[in-house]
N, C-alpha and C positions, 0 to 999 in steps of 0.2 A: 564729722562723726563717722567712724569706721564700724561696720556692723557685719557680723557673721551669724546667720540663723538657719542652719540645716534643720531638717524635720526632726532629727533625733536629739538635738541639743540647742540651747539658747545661750548666745554669748554676744555681748555688745560692749563697745568701749565708748564712753561719753567723755568729751573734752571739756574741761573746766575753762571757761573763757578768760578767767583771771590768771590762772597758773599755767595754762597751756599744757596741762598734763592729762593724759588719758586716764580715766577711772574705770577699771574693768567691772563688769556686772555679769556674773555667771548664774544661770538659772532664772527663775521668775522673781522679780523684785516685789511684787504685790502692787495692787492698784492704789492703795491708800497709804497714808503715813503709818498706820497701825501695822499694815502688812510689811512695809519696809523695815520697821522696828523689829517685828517678829523674826524676819529673815536674819537681821543683824544679830539678834539674840541667839538664834540657832547656831550661827557661825562662831560667835564668841564661845559658846558652850562646847562646840565641837573642837575648837582649838584647845580648850582645857583638857578634853578627853584625850586628844592626840599627844599632849604634853605628858600625860600620865601613862598612856598605853601604846602610843604609836598607831600606825594605820594598817599594819600588816594583817592581811587576811580578814579584814573587817567588812562585813556586808552592810548594805544600807539599812537593813532591819536592825542589826545589832548596834549600829551607830545611833539610830533613833532611840533605842532602849537605853543606851549609855548616857545620852544627853537629856533623857527624860521627856521625850515627845513620842507621839505615835508614828508608826511607819507611814500612815496616810498623810500626817502633817508634814513629814519630811519630803514626801513625794509631791506635795503641793508646791514646793519651791525648787526641788531638784529632781531631774528625771533619772539620774543614774549615780552610782557611786563615784565614777570619774568626775562627773559634773560637780558633785559635792566637794571632793578632794581638791579640785582646781579652785573652787570658790573659797575653800578654807585657806589655801596657800595665798591666793590673791588678797584675801581679807587680812591675813596676818601681815603681809607686806605693806598694805595700806595703813595698818595700825601702827607700824613701826617706823614710818617715814620721819616722824619728829617735826621739828621746827623748820618751816619752809625757808626762812631767812638763813638759817644755819646751813641747810642743804645747798642753797644757792652759792655759798662760799666754798664748798668743798671742791677739791681738785678731782679729776677723773679717777685717779688711784684711790683717793680718800673715799669716794662714793662706794667703790667695791670693797674696801677695807671695812667700812661701816656696815654694809649689807652682810658681809660674811660674819662679822662679829655678832650682829643681831641674830643671824640664822643659828649659830651654834649655841646661843643661849636658850633656844627652845628645843628640847630633846625631840628627836624625830623629824624636825622640819627639814634638815638637810637631806635626810633619807627620803622624805616625802617628795621633795623637789626633784631629786635624782631619779626616783621611780616614775614620777609623772613625765619628766622629759623623755626618759627612755620609752615609756608607753606611748608617747605622742608620735613616735616614729612608726608605729603600727598603722597599717592602711585603714583600719577600722576606727582609729581615734581622730575623727575630724575635729572635735572640740579641742583636744589637747594640741593638735598640730596648729590650729588657728591661734590658740591662746599664746603658745610659746613662740611661734613665728613672729607674732605682733610684739610680744614682750622683748625678744632679742633685737628686733628692728628699732623699737623705741629706745632701748637701752644704748644701742650703738650710736644712734643719733644724738642722744643726750651726752654721752661721754665724748663723742667727737667734737661737739660744740664747746665743751669744757676744755678739751685739748687745744682747740684753735685759740681760745682765749688765753690759755697758758703760753702758747707759742708767741702770741702778740706781746705778752708780758715778759717774755724772755726766760721763762722758767722751764720750758720744754723745748727740746731740739726741733728745729724746723725742717730737717731733712727726712722726716717720716710723715707718712700719710695719716691724718687723724682717724679716718674711718678704719683703716687697717689696724692701727694701734688699739682703737676701741674694741675691735673684735678680739684681739690678742689679750687684752686686759680681762674681758669677760671669760675667755677660755681659761686663763690662768686662775681666775677666781673659782670657776666651776670645778676645774681639775683639782685644785688644792682642797676644795671641800670634800671631794670624793676620797682623796688621799687621807684627809682627816677622819672620815668615817672608818677607814681601815686602820688608821694609826693616829689616835687622838693626841699623841704627844707633839704632832706637827704644829709649829707656831704659825697659824694662819695669818694673823695681822702682820707680824714682822716679815714673813716671807713675801706677802703681797706688796709691802712697802719697798721692797727691793726694786720693784718696777719703776718707782719714782726716781731712784738713783740712776737706773739705766736710761731714763728719758731726759736726764739733765743735759743741757747744752754742752 
């Protein structure tokens, strides 16, 4: 288990022993099942609000009002607006993972195509992600830096493992380093999503699939 707990924010990643996949938990989870369920309900309702309004210029107090809880109730689980927004992004990602068996069969490129297509279905999610990543570069954003550093590392390792399997199967060229290609696939996906924000006519899925052609033996 990897854990980051500065005084100003709470962030931990718990590893599922069966799926070997880290599960992020940002903020306080609650001591009992009721508290965990309440936190999940808040995140579910927050996602719905962001789908309708986006997250621009939204204070923690106004978010609480929009989802129908008191400001104090929100502060019980999240210390700051940044903490809540990262938790919302992580929660949305966890909820869109889908069937684990299907995911295990996806190629490295397919993983990113699927993620990008899921992101653009939720208005504001791509912008929220881009905003949070940019904010994590600020020296004051310990939580954001820790979360996205771990996320990128975990994603690179996962994609590299898939690429190695594809190399053994003969579907990906063997003269490229899997970790380097994994980093490039992530960069292509993130960059294309930013371009899509500026110009929605860009074909995200088709453009990303070009990577699979470039990686053929």
